[in-house]
C-alpha positions, 0 to 999 in steps of 0.5 A: 192251572195256566189258569191267572187265577188259579196261578194267584190261588195257589200262591195265595194258599203258599202265603198263607201256608207259610204265615200259620208255620210263622205263627207255628213257630212263634209258638212252640215250644220254649218260644219268647211268646210260649214264655211271656204266655206262661208267665201271664197265666200264672199272674193271674192265677196269683191274682185268682188266688188273693182276689178269691177271699173278697168275691168270696165276701162278696157273693154271700155279703151283697153289701160288705163293701159299703156296709164294715161287720156282720152286724144284722143289729139292723133297726125297724121302725117300730109303729104308734101300739093301738093299747 
């Protein structure tokens, strides 16, 4: 392994392994990063629970944001009768 390319490759591999080790430490149990991720997930879960009724309403009645209430009394124009 006296080749300069091999030595450079080994150096790069060691640098990469050190980076992976540092990343693993950042995400280890009890780390600040893990606590922030857990907090963010909990916030997203709360938000999802809060907006679920709205999403369900929009799924069932897409125009419910525009037209309030559940009135099905649509005015239907009638043509002139030929009696």
